[in-house]
C-alpha positions as CSV (number, residue, x, y, z in Angstrom):
1,Q,9.4,-16.9,-23.1
2,V,13.1,-17.2,-22.8
3,Q,15.5,-15.0,-20.9
4,L,19.1,-15.0,-22.0
5,V,22.3,-13.9,-20.2
6,E,25.6,-13.7,-22.0
7,S,29.1,-13.9,-20.4
8,G,32.7,-14.4,-21.4
9,G,33.4,-11.2,-23.3
10,G,36.6,-9.2,-22.7
11,L,39.7,-7.6,-24.2
12,V,42.1,-9.9,-26.0
13,Q,44.9,-9.7,-28.5
14,A,44.7,-10.7,-32.1
15,G,45.2,-14.4,-32.5
16,D,43.8,-15.2,-29.0
17,S,40.8,-17.3,-28.2
18,L,37.7,-16.5,-26.2
19,R,34.6,-18.5,-25.3
20,L,31.2,-16.9,-24.9
21,S,28.4,-18.5,-22.9
22,C,24.7,-17.8,-22.9
23,A,22.6,-19.1,-20.1
24,A,18.9,-19.5,-20.8
25,S,16.0,-19.7,-18.5
26,G,13.1,-22.1,-18.9
27,R,12.9,-25.8,-19.7
28,T,11.9,-25.0,-23.3
29,F,15.5,-24.2,-24.2
30,S,16.0,-27.6,-26.0
31,K,13.2,-26.7,-28.4
32,Y,14.8,-23.5,-29.8
33,T,17.3,-22.8,-32.4
34,M,19.9,-20.5,-30.9
35,G,22.1,-17.9,-32.5
36,W,25.0,-15.6,-31.9
37,F,24.9,-12.2,-33.5
38,R,27.3,-9.3,-33.3
39,Q,27.2,-5.6,-33.8
40,A,30.3,-3.4,-34.3
41,P,30.2,0.4,-33.8
42,G,28.5,2.1,-36.7
43,K,27.5,-1.2,-38.3
44,E,24.4,-3.2,-38.5
45,R,23.9,-6.3,-36.5
46,E,25.0,-9.4,-38.3
47,L,24.6,-13.1,-37.9
48,T,27.7,-15.0,-36.6
49,A,26.4,-18.5,-36.1
50,T,23.3,-20.5,-35.4
51,I,22.6,-24.0,-34.0
52,S,19.5,-26.1,-34.2
53,W,17.6,-27.2,-31.2
54,S,19.2,-30.6,-31.1
55,G,22.7,-29.3,-32.1
56,G,22.6,-31.4,-35.2
57,R,22.7,-28.4,-37.6
58,T,24.8,-25.4,-37.6
59,Y,25.4,-22.3,-39.8
60,Y,28.2,-19.9,-39.8
61,A,28.8,-16.5,-41.5
62,D,31.6,-16.7,-44.0
63,S,33.6,-14.2,-41.9
64,V,33.9,-16.6,-39.0
65,K,33.8,-20.0,-40.7
66,G,36.7,-22.2,-39.6
67,R,37.5,-19.9,-36.6
68,F,34.3,-19.9,-34.5
69,T,32.4,-22.9,-33.2
70,I,28.9,-22.8,-31.9
71,S,27.7,-25.5,-29.5
72,R,25.1,-26.2,-26.9
73,D,24.4,-28.2,-23.8
74,N,20.7,-28.7,-23.4
75,A,21.1,-30.2,-20.0
76,K,22.7,-26.9,-18.8
77,Y,20.4,-24.6,-20.8
78,T,23.5,-23.0,-22.3
79,V,24.9,-22.2,-25.8
80,Y,28.5,-21.4,-26.4
81,L,30.6,-19.6,-29.0
82,Q,34.2,-20.7,-29.1
83,M,36.2,-18.0,-30.9
84,N,39.7,-18.8,-32.1
85,S,42.2,-16.8,-34.1
86,L,40.5,-13.6,-33.2
87,K,41.0,-10.6,-35.4
88,P,40.5,-6.9,-34.7
89,E,37.5,-6.9,-37.1
90,D,35.8,-9.3,-34.7
91,T,35.5,-6.5,-32.2
92,A,31.7,-6.0,-31.4
93,V,29.0,-6.5,-28.9
94,Y,27.9,-10.2,-29.2
95,Y,24.3,-11.1,-28.6
96,C,22.8,-14.4,-27.9
97,A,19.3,-15.0,-29.3
98,A,16.6,-17.7,-29.4
99,H,14.3,-18.3,-32.4
100,R,10.8,-17.1,-32.3
101,H,9.3,-20.6,-32.7
102,Y,10.0,-24.1,-31.5
103,Y,11.8,-26.5,-33.8
104,S,12.5,-23.9,-36.5
105,F,15.9,-23.1,-38.0
106,G,16.8,-19.6,-39.2
107,Y,19.6,-17.3,-40.4
108,S,18.1,-13.9,-40.1
109,G,17.8,-11.7,-37.1
110,A,14.1,-11.3,-37.8
111,D,13.7,-15.1,-37.1
112,F,14.9,-14.6,-33.5
113,G,12.5,-13.2,-30.9
114,F,14.4,-13.4,-27.7
115,W,17.7,-11.6,-27.1
116,G,20.3,-11.2,-24.4
117,Q,21.8,-7.9,-23.3
118,G,25.1,-8.5,-25.1
119,T,28.7,-8.9,-24.1
120,Q,31.6,-6.8,-25.4
121,V,34.5,-8.4,-27.3
122,T,37.4,-6.3,-28.1
123,V,40.4,-7.6,-30.1
124,S,43.5,-5.4,-30.1
125,S,46.0,-5.6,-32.9
């Protein structure tokens, strides 16, 4: 079981940067692939980025590739999402998630079994 708490959301202007953090409970954090997902009003939840348990493998949605960077610090049980060159279309609730299984990589929301409560990111034009 993993409990996740996101932080770092807020209101920014287009072109600004923001860093989201997700603190995890439990010493099994280093065994899980972690992901960031987002859901905009009226839209389905979508994958933003994922990172493998060791940090050696990452995956990004095309919409954020080159602008967002996912990273993790296993010693601090924390995963980050650095968001640069933010656009109004990045406005959404951002969720941190942990994969259902140890040492497994995934891209789909269905692969992830543990979710945080979300943090709002609003980008004004």
